[in-house]
TORRO-931447 format. One line per field, with one value per residue: residue number from 1; residue in three letters; x, y, z of N, C-alpha, C, CB in turn. Coordinates in steps of 0.2 Angstrom, whole numbers, plus 5000, padded with zeros to 4 digits. Atoms other than C-alpha are relative to their C-alpha. Glycine has a CB too. Layout:
N
resi = c(NUM/...)
resn = c(ALA/...)
nu = c(X/...)
nv = c(Y/...)
nw = c(Z/...)
cau = c(X/...)
cav = c(Y/...)
caw = c(Z/...)
cu = c(X/...)
cv = c(Y/...)
cw = c(Z/...)
cbu = c(X/...)
cbv = c(Y/...)
cbw = c(Z/...)
//
This chain:
123
resi = c(1/2/3/4/5/6/7/8/9/10/11/12/13/14/15/16/17/18/19/20/21/22/23/24/25/26/27/28/29/30/31/32/33/34/35/36/37/38/39/40/41/42/43/44/45/46/47/48/49/50/51/52/53/54/55/56/57/58/59/60/61/62/63/64/65/66/67/68/69/70/71/72/73/74/75/76/77/78/79/80/81/82/83/84/85/86/87/88/89/90/91/92/93/94/95/96/97/98/99/100/101/102/103/104/105/106/107/108/109/110/111/112/113/114/115/116/117/118/119/120/121/122/123)
resn = c(MET/PRO/ASP/HIS/LYS/LEU/ALA/LEU/HIS/VAL/SER/GLU/GLY/LYS/GLU/ARG/ALA/MET/MET/ALA/ALA/LEU/SER/ASN/ALA/VAL/ASN/ALA/TYR/ARG/TYR/PHE/GLU/GLU/ALA/GLY/GLU/THR/VAL/ALA/ILE/GLU/ILE/VAL/THR/ASN/GLY/ALA/GLY/ILE/GLN/MET/LEU/ILE/ARG/GLU/HIS/SER/PRO/VAL/GLY/GLN/ARG/ILE/ALA/ASP/VAL/ALA/GLU/GLN/PHE/PRO/LYS/ILE/ARG/PHE/SER/VAL/CYS/GLN/ASN/THR/LEU/GLU/ARG/MET/GLY/GLU/ALA/GLN/GLY/LYS/LEU/PRO/GLN/LEU/LEU/PRO/GLU/ALA/ARG/THR/VAL/PRO/ALA/GLY/ILE/ALA/ARG/LEU/MET/GLU/LEU/GLN/GLY/LYS/GLY/TYR/ALA/TYR/VAL/LYS/PRO)
nu = c(5001/5007/5004/5002/4996/5003/4997/5004/4996/5003/4996/5003/5000/5007/5002/5004/4996/4997/5006/5002/4995/5001/5007/4999/4996/5004/5005/4996/4998/5006/5003/4996/5000/5007/5000/4995/4994/4996/4999/4994/5002/4995/5002/4994/5001/4994/5003/5004/5003/4996/5003/5004/4996/4996/5003/5003/5004/5004/5007/5003/4995/5004/5003/4995/4998/5005/4999/4993/5001/5005/4998/4993/4996/5000/4994/5001/4993/4999/4995/4995/4998/5005/4999/4994/5001/5005/4995/4996/5004/5002/4995/5000/5003/5007/5001/5005/5004/4996/5002/4997/4993/4998/4998/4996/5004/5007/5002/4996/5003/5006/4997/4998/5006/5004/4996/5001/5007/5005/5005/4999/5006/5000/5006)
nv = c(4994/5000/4995/4995/5000/4996/5000/4998/4997/5000/4997/4999/5006/5002/5006/4998/4998/5007/5004/4997/5002/5007/5001/4997/5004/5006/4998/4998/5007/5004/4996/5001/5007/5002/4997/5003/4996/5001/4995/5000/4996/5000/4996/4997/4997/4997/4996/5004/5005/5006/5005/5004/5006/5002/5006/4999/4994/4999/5002/5003/5005/5006/4998/5000/5007/5002/4996/5002/5006/5000/4996/5000/4995/4993/4999/4996/4997/4996/4995/5002/4995/5000/5006/4999/4995/5004/5005/4996/4998/5006/5004/5006/4999/5004/5005/4999/5005/5004/4997/4994/5000/4993/4996/4995/4995/5001/4994/5001/5006/4997/4996/5005/5003/4995/4999/5006/5000/5002/4995/4999/4999/5000/5001)
nw = c(4998/4998/5003/4995/4994/4994/4994/4994/4995/4993/4995/4994/4996/4999/5003/5005/5006/5002/5003/5007/5005/5002/5004/5006/5003/5002/5005/5006/5002/5002/5005/5006/5002/5003/5006/5004/5000/4994/4996/4995/4994/4994/4994/4997/4993/4997/4994/4995/5004/5000/4995/5004/5002/4994/4998/4994/4999/5006/4998/5006/5002/5003/5006/5005/5002/5004/5006/5003/5002/5006/5006/4998/5003/4996/4996/4993/4998/4994/5000/4995/4996/4994/4997/4996/4995/4996/4996/4996/4995/4996/4999/5004/5006/5000/5005/5005/5003/5005/5006/5001/5002/4998/5005/4997/4998/5003/5004/5006/5003/5003/5006/5005/5003/5004/5006/5004/5002/4995/4997/4993/4996/4993/4997)
cau = c(4906/4889/4875/4872/4883/4877/4887/4878/4885/4882/4890/4879/4877/4858/4850/4837/4850/4859/4842/4838/4855/4852/4834/4840/4854/4842/4828/4841/4848/4831/4825/4839/4840/4821/4825/4838/4852/4867/4871/4887/4883/4895/4889/4903/4904/4914/4912/4899/4892/4906/4896/4885/4900/4908/4904/4900/4891/4881/4862/4860/4873/4860/4852/4869/4873/4856/4859/4877/4871/4856/4865/4884/4889/4884/4900/4902/4917/4923/4934/4951/4955/4939/4942/4960/4954/4940/4954/4965/4951/4946/4963/4960/4955/4936/4932/4923/4908/4915/4906/4916/4932/4942/4946/4960/4948/4929/4927/4941/4933/4916/4926/4934/4917/4909/4924/4920/4902/4894/4878/4880/4866/4865/4850)
cav = c(4974/4977/4986/4997/5002/5008/5014/5016/5027/5023/5036/5036/5023/5022/5006/5014/5021/5003/4995/5007/5004/4985/4987/4999/4987/4972/4981/4988/4970/4962/4976/4974/4955/4954/4966/4954/4967/4966/4977/4980/4986/4991/4998/5009/5013/5026/5037/5030/5020/5007/5000/4992/4980/4978/4961/4967/4983/4979/4979/4972/4958/4944/4954/4957/4938/4935/4948/4942/4924/4928/4941/4937/4951/4965/4971/4978/4990/4998/5013/5008/5025/5025/5007/5012/5027/5016/5003/5017/5023/5005/4999/4985/4984/4979/4963/4964/4954/4940/4949/4965/4970/4986/5000/5013/5027/5026/5044/5040/5023/5033/5045/5030/5022/5038/5040/5022/5027/5021/5031/5038/5036/5040/5032)
caw = c(4942/4951/4943/4959/4974/4991/5005/5022/5035/5054/5066/5080/5094/5093/5090/5079/5067/5067/5063/5049/5041/5041/5035/5021/5016/5015/5006/4993/4991/4989/4977/4965/4966/4962/4947/4941/4945/4956/4970/4981/4999/5013/5030/5036/5055/5064/5080/5092/5077/5079/5094/5080/5077/5094/5101/5119/5115/5099/5102/5084/5084/5081/5067/5059/5060/5052/5038/5035/5033/5021/5011/5012/5000/5012/5020/5038/5041/5057/5058/5065/5071/5082/5087/5093/5103/5111/5116/5123/5134/5140/5141/5129/5111/5109/5101/5085/5078/5066/5052/5054/5046/5050/5038/5042/5043/5041/5034/5021/5017/5013/5002/4993/4990/4984/4972/4965/4962/4978/4983/5000/5013/5031/5039)
cu = c(4992/4996/4999/5005/4997/5005/4996/5004/4997/5005/4998/4998/4993/4998/4995/5004/5004/4995/4998/5005/4999/4994/5002/5005/4996/4995/5003/5002/4994/4997/5004/5001/4993/5000/5005/5007/5004/5001/5006/4998/5005/4997/5007/4999/5006/4997/4996/4996/5004/4997/4996/5004/5005/4996/4996/4995/4994/4993/4997/5004/4996/4998/5006/5002/4995/5001/5006/4999/4995/5003/5008/5004/4999/5006/4999/5007/5000/5007/5006/5002/4995/5001/5006/4999/4995/5005/5004/4996/4998/5006/5001/4996/4993/5000/4994/4995/5004/4998/5004/5007/5002/5003/5004/4996/4993/4998/5004/4997/4993/5002/5002/4994/4997/5004/4999/4993/4995/4995/5001/4993/5001/4993/4999)
cv = c(5001/5005/5007/4999/5005/5000/5003/5002/5000/5004/5002/4993/4998/4994/5001/5002/4993/4996/5003/4999/4993/4999/5003/4995/4994/5002/5002/4993/4997/5004/4998/4993/4998/5003/4997/5004/4998/5006/4999/5005/5000/5005/5002/5003/5004/5004/4995/4994/4993/4995/4995/4993/4997/4994/5001/5006/5000/4998/4997/4994/4994/5002/5000/4993/4997/5003/4997/4993/5000/5004/5001/5005/5007/5000/5004/5003/5004/5004/4998/5005/5001/4994/5001/5005/4997/4995/5004/5002/4994/4996/4993/5001/4996/4994/5001/4994/4996/5003/5006/5000/5008/5003/5005/5006/5000/5006/4999/4994/5003/5004/4995/4997/5004/5001/4994/5000/4997/5006/5000/5001/4999/5000/5004)
cw = c(5001/4996/5004/5006/5005/5006/5006/5005/5007/5005/5007/5004/5002/4997/4994/4994/4997/4996/4993/4995/4997/4996/4993/4995/4997/4995/4993/4996/4996/4993/4993/4998/4996/4993/4995/4999/5006/5004/5005/5006/5005/5005/5003/5007/5002/5006/5004/4996/5000/5005/4996/4999/5005/5004/5007/5001/4994/5002/4994/4998/4997/4993/4995/4998/4995/4993/4996/4997/4994/4994/5001/4996/5003/5005/5006/5001/5006/4999/5005/5004/5006/5005/5005/5006/5005/5005/5005/5007/5005/5002/4997/4993/5000/4995/4995/4998/4995/4993/4998/4998/5001/4993/5003/5003/4997/4995/4993/4996/4996/4994/4994/4996/4995/4993/4995/4998/5004/5002/5007/5004/5007/5003/5006)
cbu = c(5002/4999/4993/4993/5007/4993/5007/4995/5003/4998/5002/4993/5004/4995/4996/4996/5006/5003/4994/5000/5007/5000/4995/5004/5006/4996/4997/5006/5003/4995/5000/5007/5001/4995/5001/4997/4998/5007/4994/5007/4993/5007/4995/5004/4998/5003/4995/4994/4999/5007/4996/4998/5004/5002/5005/5006/5004/5002/4996/4999/5003/4995/4997/5006/5000/4993/5001/5005/4997/4994/4997/5003/4997/4993/5006/4997/5002/5001/4998/5006/4999/4993/5001/5006/4996/4995/5004/5003/4993/4995/5000/4998/5004/4994/4998/5003/4993/4998/4992/5000/5001/5006/4995/5005/5004/4995/5002/5007/4998/4996/5005/5004/4996/4999/5007/5002/5000/5003/4993/5005/4994/5004/4998)
cbv = c(5006/5001/4997/5000/5002/4997/5005/4994/5007/4993/5007/5004/5000/5007/4995/5007/5005/4997/4999/5008/5001/4996/5004/5007/4997/4997/5007/5004/4996/5000/5007/5003/4996/5003/5007/4999/5007/4997/5003/5002/4998/5003/4996/5005/4995/5006/5006/5004/5002/5001/5004/5003/5001/5006/4994/5001/5006/4995/5007/5005/4998/4998/5007/5003/4996/5001/5007/5000/4995/5003/5007/4993/5000/5000/5002/4996/5004/4995/5007/4998/5007/5000/4994/5002/5006/4997/4997/5006/5003/4996/4998/4993/4997/5005/4993/5002/5002/4993/5001/5004/4998/5000/5003/5002/5007/5000/5006/4999/4995/5004/5004/4995/4997/5006/5000/4994/4996/4997/4998/5006/4994/5007/4993)
cbw = c(4995/5008/4998/5002/4998/5002/4999/5002/4999/5002/4996/5000/5006/4999/5005/5002/5002/5006/5004/5001/5003/5007/5003/5001/5004/5006/5003/5001/5005/5005/5001/5001/5007/5004/5001/4993/4999/4998/5004/4997/5003/4997/5005/4996/5005/4995/4998/5003/4993/5001/5005/4994/4994/5005/5002/5005/4998/4994/5001/4995/5006/5005/5001/5003/5006/5003/5001/5004/5006/5003/5001/4998/4992/5004/4996/5005/4994/5006/5001/4995/4996/4997/4996/4996/4997/4997/4995/4997/4997/4996/5008/5003/4994/4999/5004/4993/4998/5000/4999/5007/4992/5005/4995/4996/4998/5006/5003/5002/5005/5005/5002/5003/5006/5003/5002/5004/4994/5006/4998/5002/4998/5003/5000)
//
């Protein structure tokens, strides 16, 4: 069981918000690691924020790959509902970055995480 838990919420498609979430995740991870404590971090995307984890749209794809390699315990989640709506509009389901995993509903995932004691932050 980790000492600390952090849920970061990205719901807008702006690169600035995506970079802020990644920086927050890395800074929290490093802070607790240096303090000799453990932390679980999950970045949950929904709405326009799922662009962060879509291969052909992500302005931060390389940064995500770097973060995932250096900090493998940071998780990246995509709202399946939003993904399916985007797929219907485009006629095909978008391809996700390899670091991403889907969750049935982004907002429900955030509620679940908060119920498990995760601190909620929306950069």
